[in-house]
DRENKOLGU-344774 format. One line per field, with one value per residue: residue in three letters; x, z, y of N, C-alpha, C, O in turn. Coordinates in steps of 0.1 Angstrom, whole numbers. Each point is the difference from the previous one (the first is absolute). Layout:
code = ALA:... $
nc1 = X:... $
nc3 = Z:... $
nc2 = Y:... $
cac1 = X:... $
cac3 = Z:... $
cac2 = Y:... $
cc1 = X:... $
cc3 = Z:... $
cc2 = Y:... $
oc1 = X:... $
oc3 = Z:... $
oc2 = Y:... $
***
This chain:
code = MET:ASN:TYR:SER:SER:LEU:ASN:SER:ILE:ALA:ALA:THR:ASN:ILE:ASP:SER:MET:ARG:GLY:ALA:THR:HIS:GLU:SER:ILE:GLU:GLN:LEU:SER:ALA:ASN:THR:ASN:ILE:PRO:LEU:SER:THR:LEU:LYS:ALA:ARG:LEU:ALA:ARG:ARG:TYR:SER:TYR:THR:LEU:ASP:GLU:ILE:GLU:LEU:LEU:ALA:ARG:HIS:TRP:GLY:ILE:ASP:GLY:ALA:GLY:LEU:LEU:SER:PRO:ASP:PHE:SER:ALA:THR:LYS:ALA:LEU:ALA:ASP:ARG:GLU:VAL:ARG:ASP:GLU:HIS:ASP:ASN:ARG $
nc1 = 945:10:-14:-15:-18:-17:-15:-15:-18:-18:-14:-15:-19:-15:-13:-17:-18:-14:-13:-19:-15:-8:-22:15:-2:20:13:-5:7:22:5:-6:18:10:-18:17:-6:-1:18:7:-12:8:18:-6:-3:13:14:-22:7:11:-22:-10:-8:-20:-18:-7:-12:-22:-14:-6:-16:-15:-13:-4:-11:-6:18:-1:-11:20:-19:-6:-8:8:6:3:-18:-9:11:-5:-19:2:10:-12:-14:10:2:-18:-5:13:-16 $
nc3 = 1224:-9:-17:-1:14:-5:-15:8:10:-12:-8:14:3:-15:2:15:-7:-12:12:8:-17:4:5:-15:-10:-6:16:7:-14:0:16:-9:-13:15:-13:-14:-20:-1:-4:-21:-13:0:-11:-21:5:-16:8:-1:21:-12:2:-20:-7:7:-9:-19:0:4:-16:-14:8:-11:-14:21:-12:15:1:-18:11:6:11:7:-21:3:-13:11:5:-16:-3:14:-3:-16:6:11:-12:-10:13:4:-16:5:14 $
nc2 = 1096:18:-4:16:-1:-13:8:14:-10:-8:15:8:-12:4:18:-2:-10:13:14:-9:0:21:-2:-9:20:9:9:21:16:6:15:20:5:13:-2:-2:-7:-23:-13:0:-14:-21:-7:-3:-22:-10:-15:-6:2:-15:-7:0:20:6:-9:9:19:-1:-6:16:13:-13:12:8:-16:-16:-13:-14:-15:-8:6:-21:2:-21:17:19:12:13:19:17:12:16:19:15:13:18:17:13:15:18:6 $
cac1 = 11:-4:10:10:9:8:11:10:8:8:10:10:7:8:12:8:7:10:11:7:6:9:-3:-5:-13:2:2:-12:-9:4:-1:-14:-8:-9:6:7:-9:-11:6:3:-12:-5:9:-3:-13:-10:-10:1:5:-10:4:9:13:5:4:12:11:2:6:14:8:-1:-7:-14:-6:-8:9:1:-12:-2:6:11:11:14:8:11:-6:-4:12:5:-8:3:12:-3:-8:9:10:-8:-3:12:5 $
cac3 = -9:-14:-8:-3:11:1:-10:5:10:-7:-8:9:5:-11:-2:11:-2:-11:6:10:-7:-11:-12:-11:-5:-10:7:6:-11:-5:11:3:-13:-2:-11:4:-2:11:13:0:2:14:9:-2:6:-11:0:13:0:2:11:-6:-1:14:4:-8:6:14:-1:-4:11:11:11:0:-8:8:5:-10:1:14:2:10:-6:1:-9:8:8:-8:-5:12:2:-11:3:11:-5:-8:9:7:-10:-4:11 $
cac2 = 1:-4:-6:10:1:-13:1:10:-6:-10:7:5:-11:-6:9:-2:-13:2:7:-9:-11:6:-7:9:-3:-10:-12:-4:-4:-13:-10:-3:-1:12:7:12:11:0:3:14:8:-2:7:14:2:3:-11:-8:-14:-10:-9:-10:6:2:-14:-4:7:-5:-13:3:5:-9:6:-2:10:9:10:11:8:5:14:-1:-8:4:-9:-5:-11:-11:-7:-7:-12:-10:-6:-9:-11:-8:-6:-10:-10:-7:-9 $
cc1 = -4:12:12:10:9:11:11:9:9:12:11:8:9:12:10:8:10:12:8:8:10:-2:-5:-13:2:2:-13:-10:5:-2:-15:-9:-11:7:6:-9:-11:6:3:-13:-5:9:-2:-14:-11:-11:2:6:-12:4:9:15:6:4:12:12:3:7:15:9:-1:-7:-15:-7:-9:8:1:-12:-2:6:11:12:13:9:12:-5:-3:12:7:-8:2:13:-1:-7:9:10:-7:-2:12:6:-5 $
cc3 = -14:-8:-3:11:2:-11:3:10:-7:-7:9:6:-10:-3:12:-1:-11:6:9:-7:-11:-13:-11:-5:-11:6:5:-11:-5:11:3:-13:-1:-11:6:-1:10:13:1:2:14:9:-2:5:-11:0:14:-2:1:12:-4:0:14:6:-7:7:14:-1:-5:11:12:13:-1:-9:7:6:-9:0:14:2:10:-6:2:-9:8:9:-8:-5:12:3:-10:3:12:-4:-8:8:7:-10:-4:11:-1 $
cc2 = -4:-5:10:2:-13:1:10:-6:-11:6:5:-12:-7:9:-2:-13:1:7:-9:-11:5:-6:10:-4:-11:-14:-5:-5:-15:-10:-3:-2:10:8:14:12:1:4:15:8:-2:8:15:4:5:-10:-7:-14:-10:-9:-11:5:1:-14:-4:7:-5:-14:1:4:-9:5:-2:11:10:11:12:9:6:14:-1:-8:7:-9:-6:-12:-12:-8:-7:-12:-11:-7:-10:-13:-9:-8:-12:-12:-8:-9:-14 $
oc1 = -7:11:11:12:12:11:11:13:12:11:12:13:10:11:12:12:11:11:12:11:7:9:-9:-5:-9:-6:-3:-7:-9:-4:-3:-12:-9:11:-6:-1:-4:-6:-2:1:-6:-5:2:-4:-10:-11:11:-1:-10:12:9:9:12:11:9:11:12:10:8:11:7:3:-4:3:-1:-5:1:0:-10:12:8:8:2:0:3:7:2:0:5:6:0:1:5:4:-1:3:6:1:-1:10:4 $
oc3 = -1:5:-1:-1:2:3:-2:0:3:0:-3:1:3:-2:-3:2:1:-4:0:5:-6:-8:3:3:-1:-4:-1:3:-1:-4:6:2:-8:2:8:9:5:7:10:7:6:9:10:-1:4:-3:5:-11:6:3:8:3:2:6:7:2:4:7:5:1:10:11:-11:2:-4:2:5:-5:2:-5:1:8:-1:3:-2:1:4:0:-2:3:4:-1:-1:3:1:-3:1:4:-4:-3:8 $
oc2 = -11:0:-4:1:2:-4:-3:2:0:-4:-2:1:-5:-5:0:-1:-5:-4:1:-4:-8:-2:8:-11:-9:-10:-12:-10:-8:-12:-11:-4:-2:5:6:8:11:8:6:10:10:7:8:11:6:3:0:-6:4:0:-4:-7:-2:-1:-6:-6:-2:-2:-7:-5:2:-3:-5:12:11:11:11:11:6:3:10:-4:12:-12:-11:-10:-11:-12:-11:-11:-12:-12:-11:-11:-12:-11:-11:-12:-12:-6:-8 $
***
């Protein structure tokens, strides 16, 4: 697998997370400190995500960054796992 393939997977998974969280591009930019113009270019797939950006996004959503690079990623499962982990941490 090459970098282009990984970026395509990451872009698809990031799109999936945005859809699952109903987060606007503007909100995502503000919450991650990734400039809006950069985020728009990444989402339009004009430029590849950096590993730092993938990690920032994962941290923002409270999920594992490696998950965003997985072809088997599920936003629904990632959010459910996060909920379970948060409930466990709050006990």
